[in-house]
N, C-alpha and C positions, 0 to 999 in steps of 0.2 A: 505493500499500500503506499502510494506517494504522501510524504509529510508535508503537511502545508504549513507556510510560516508566514506571519504578518511581518512587512518591513518599514522601518523609520529610517531614514538615512538623515545622519547628521549634517552637520556643516563641512565637517572637516573628512568625510566619507565613511566614517564610522558608522556602521550598521546594528540597529537593535531589533533583533530577531524575536518574535513572540511565537509560543507554538500554541496549539488548541488548549492546552492545559493552563496556558497564560504565565509560564515558564518564560522570562527573558534571558536571551544570551546577547552579548557585544561581539561582533563580529570586527576584529582590526585588520584593515585592507594592507597588502602588500604593495609598499611603494616603490618597488625596485624598478627603476628606468633601465637597467642595464637589459634585463629580462626583456621589457617590452621592445627596446632597440635589437635585441636578439631576435625577437618574432619578426621584427620589420625588415632586418637584413635576411632573414630565411623566405619571408613573402615574396621580396622583389627578386628574388633567384628563381623561384617557381617558374615553369615553363608553360605557355599556351599550346593550344592544339597544333599549331604551327612549330612548336619547337623552340619561340623566342621568349626571352626573359618577360615577365610581366612589365618590369620596368620601362621596358623598349618599346612597350604599347602606346606609350603617352608622348610619341615622337610625332607633332603632324606641322608640315611644312616647314621643316627645318629647326620648327622649336621645340624644346623638350619642356613639356607641362607636368613631368613627374616630379620635380621637387616643389611644385607648388601644392601636391597631394600628400607628400610626406608626412606635414606636420598634421593635417587630418588623420591619416591613417594610425601614425603613432600615438595620438593624444586619445583620439575618440573611438578606437578598436582596440589596438595593442595593449594601450597602457592601462585600459579599461579593464579588460579581460586578466590582465596580470593582477590588476588590485582586487579582483575579487573573483580569481581563478577558481580556488577551493568552492565556492560556492556556484559557480559558473558550472564546473564540472561535474557536481553532483546534481545539477538541474539537467544538464545533457544526458546525464546517466538515468534519468527519470527518479532518482531518488526523493527528491524535493521539488515543490513548486511555491510561487510566491504570492501574496497579496500586499499591494503598496499602499502606505499610508502618504507618502508623497513622492513626486517623480523627481528624481535627479541620477545621479550617474549610474547607479546600478540598476535602477530601473530601466534606463535607457539601455543599457546592454542586456537586459533580460529581453526588453522588447524588441531589440535587434536578432538575438537569437530565436525569438518567437517568430520573427518576420513580422510583427506588428506594426502598424502605424502611430502616430502620436496618440496617446490616451486624452489629448486636449484638444480636440478639431477646432474649437473655436478661436484659440491661440494660433495654430497654423494657418488659419485663414486670415485672420488679422495680419500676421507677418507677410503671406502672401500679397495681400493688399498693400501694405507699405513698401514692399519692394517693388510694385506695379508703379506706385504711386512716385518713388524714388526714381526709378528708372523714366520714367513720363517726365520728371522737372528735368532730369540730366540731359535728357534728347531733344527738350525744348531748346536748350542752350547750347548744345554740343551735337554736331551731326556727327555720328560715327557707325560704321558697319557692324562692329563686334562690341558688344557689351559685357562687363563683367561685374557680377553683383558684389558691390564694396560700397559703404558710404562716403568713398573717397576717390577722386578721379586718380590718383596717383598711388593706389595700391601696390607696395614693393613688392610683391612677387609679379605682377603683371607688366610693372616697368623691368624690371630685372629679366623677365623672360624675351621679351619683346627689343630689348637693347642689341 
């Protein structure tokens, strides 16, 4: 039988897990940045169906877009997995499931593993509306062929890649 835990994540990433009997346990995350880096390095050497390294699939018209993805992959995928690896592995093995009191990093990781969309659709709709508004205002003043979502016109990644 799958054990169901109620999860509250504190500001520091510490999890407070409560079982059906009301017993609370504290989970201290693993903040090992080197382990996350190892996963990233392993990932980028994986091969696609044609035998190319995944990191080489981000080259478009002479521009290498992979460096712009590294930060996202590292902090939002590999670091989160390492941070909560013990619980994530138990979840993947079907031992435990979670009910979330608040939606923070651990919830985002489990949603990713569940392949679920955000649990807060009105915030996502608001965010998308603000992106469209921002892009519309930028386009009104600057004619561009390709637009990147950033609240600044001189995002360091885009500037660096296009040089």
